[in-house]
C-alpha positions as CSV (number, residue, x, y, z in Angstrom):
1,M,119.9,81.9,106.5
2,F,118.0,81.2,109.7
3,R,114.6,82.3,111.3
4,I,113.5,82.1,114.9
5,G,110.0,81.6,115.8
6,Q,108.1,81.6,119.3
7,G,104.7,80.1,120.1
8,Y,102.6,80.1,123.1
9,D,99.5,78.2,123.9
10,V,97.2,77.5,126.8
11,H,94.2,75.4,127.5
12,A,91.9,74.8,130.4
13,F,91.2,71.5,132.0
14,G,87.9,69.6,131.6
15,E,86.9,66.7,133.7
16,G,86.7,63.3,131.9
17,L,88.4,64.6,128.9
18,P,91.5,62.7,127.2
19,M,94.6,64.5,127.7
20,W,96.8,64.8,124.6
21,L,100.3,66.4,125.2
22,G,103.2,66.3,122.9
23,G,101.4,63.9,120.7
24,L,100.8,61.4,123.4
25,K,97.8,60.4,125.4
26,I,98.6,61.2,129.1
27,E,96.9,59.3,131.9
28,S,95.0,62.0,133.8
29,P,91.5,62.4,135.2
30,V,91.3,65.8,133.1
31,G,91.8,66.7,129.6
32,F,92.0,69.8,127.5
33,I,88.9,71.7,126.6
34,A,89.3,72.6,122.9
35,H,88.1,72.6,119.5
36,S,90.6,69.8,118.3
37,D,92.3,67.3,120.6
38,G,93.7,70.2,122.5
39,D,97.3,69.3,122.2
40,V,98.6,72.7,123.8
41,A,102.4,71.6,123.2
42,I,101.8,71.0,119.5
43,H,99.7,74.1,119.2
44,A,102.5,76.2,120.6
45,L,105.0,74.3,118.5
46,C,103.0,74.9,115.3
47,D,102.7,78.7,116.3
48,A,106.4,78.9,116.7
49,L,107.2,77.3,113.2
50,L,104.6,79.5,111.4
51,G,105.7,82.6,113.2
52,A,109.4,82.0,112.2
53,L,108.1,82.7,108.6
54,A,105.6,85.3,109.5
55,L,102.8,82.9,108.3
56,G,100.3,83.8,111.1
57,D,99.2,81.2,113.7
58,I,97.5,78.0,113.9
59,G,94.1,79.6,114.3
60,H,94.8,81.2,111.0
61,L,95.6,77.9,109.2
62,F,93.1,75.7,111.0
63,P,90.2,77.9,112.4
64,D,88.4,76.6,115.4
65,T,85.2,77.7,113.5
66,S,85.6,75.0,111.1
67,Q,84.0,71.6,111.5
68,E,86.8,70.1,109.5
69,F,89.0,70.4,112.6
70,A,86.6,69.5,115.3
71,G,88.5,66.8,117.4
72,I,91.4,66.5,114.9
73,D,94.6,64.8,116.1
74,S,97.0,67.8,116.5
75,K,99.7,65.7,115.0
76,I,98.0,66.1,111.6
77,L,98.1,69.8,112.1
78,L,101.9,69.6,112.8
79,A,102.5,67.5,109.8
80,R,100.5,70.1,107.6
81,V,102.5,73.0,109.1
82,M,105.8,71.2,108.3
83,E,104.4,70.8,104.6
84,V,103.9,74.5,104.6
85,I,107.4,75.3,106.0
86,R,109.1,72.9,103.5
87,K,107.2,74.2,100.6
88,E,108.4,77.5,101.6
89,G,112.1,76.2,101.2
90,W,112.9,75.9,105.0
91,D,113.5,73.0,107.4
92,L,113.7,72.6,111.5
93,A,117.1,73.2,113.0
94,N,115.7,72.8,116.3
95,A,112.7,73.2,118.6
96,D,112.7,73.9,122.3
97,I,109.4,73.3,124.2
98,T,108.7,74.1,127.8
99,I,105.5,72.8,129.4
100,A,104.1,74.4,132.5
101,L,101.8,71.7,134.3
102,Q,101.1,71.4,138.1
103,A,99.7,67.8,137.6
104,P,99.7,65.4,136.3
105,K,103.6,64.8,136.3
106,I,104.8,64.2,132.9
107,A,108.6,63.5,133.3
108,S,108.2,59.9,132.4
109,Y,106.5,60.9,129.1
110,I,109.2,63.4,127.9
111,S,111.5,61.1,126.0
112,E,108.7,59.5,124.0
113,M,107.3,63.1,123.3
114,R,110.5,63.9,121.7
115,T,110.5,60.9,119.7
116,C,106.8,61.4,118.6
117,L,107.2,65.2,117.7
118,A,110.4,64.4,115.8
119,S,108.8,61.6,113.9
120,V,105.9,63.8,112.8
121,M,108.3,66.6,111.7
122,A,110.9,64.1,110.0
123,V,113.8,65.4,112.0
124,E,116.1,63.6,114.4
125,A,114.9,63.3,118.1
126,S,118.1,65.4,119.0
127,A,116.5,68.3,117.3
128,V,113.5,68.4,119.7
129,S,113.9,69.4,123.3
130,V,110.9,68.9,125.6
131,K,111.1,70.3,129.3
132,A,108.4,70.2,132.1
133,T,107.9,72.6,135.0
134,T,105.5,73.5,137.6
135,T,104.5,77.0,138.6
136,E,105.0,76.2,142.4
137,R,101.3,76.3,142.9
138,L,100.9,79.7,141.6
139,G,98.3,81.0,139.1
140,F,95.9,78.9,136.9
141,V,98.6,76.3,136.4
142,G,99.3,76.0,139.9
143,R,95.6,75.8,140.9
144,K,95.5,72.8,138.5
145,E,93.0,74.7,136.2
146,G,95.0,74.3,133.0
147,C,98.4,74.0,131.1
148,E,100.5,76.5,129.3
149,V,103.3,75.9,126.8
150,W,106.2,77.9,125.2
151,A,108.0,76.7,121.9
152,V,111.0,78.3,120.2
153,V,112.4,77.0,116.8
154,L,115.1,77.8,114.7
155,L,114.5,77.1,111.0
156,R,117.3,77.1,108.3
157,K,116.9,77.8,104.6
158,V,117.4,74.7,102.7
159,E,118.7,74.8,99.0
160,N,116.8,72.5,96.6
161,Y,114.8,71.0,99.3
């Protein structure tokens, strides 16, 4: 048995903040304005994982009104989501993530992002795809005001996990 989940997230940029994306710290003069570390890629991925099992979204599990999650490393949130997924008897077959970002350019980080995300989820790196695109200078992404990410996952039912 299989389940598909789709996630989407967006964060605005703030001057002088660290940029965490796909589990990595990216060299950039701007970072994401957020309650947690703002890793928009991980947030979209968490939403896709939770959505596949109709378990709500990242804000439901980790509310931005809770001090417990203030500044938290999103890799911790992803690991906790995977615990929930596995407790329900499912595992990740694959994930496909698309990051829309005008700047900074992140092509050189993609391989390491795949490895990092796969490690956190305890799956093979070949099960995690990360792609980057620009919006050809259109919209808030094109104006370098923020970033948006889409994630799709396929979960498979695991017997006796």
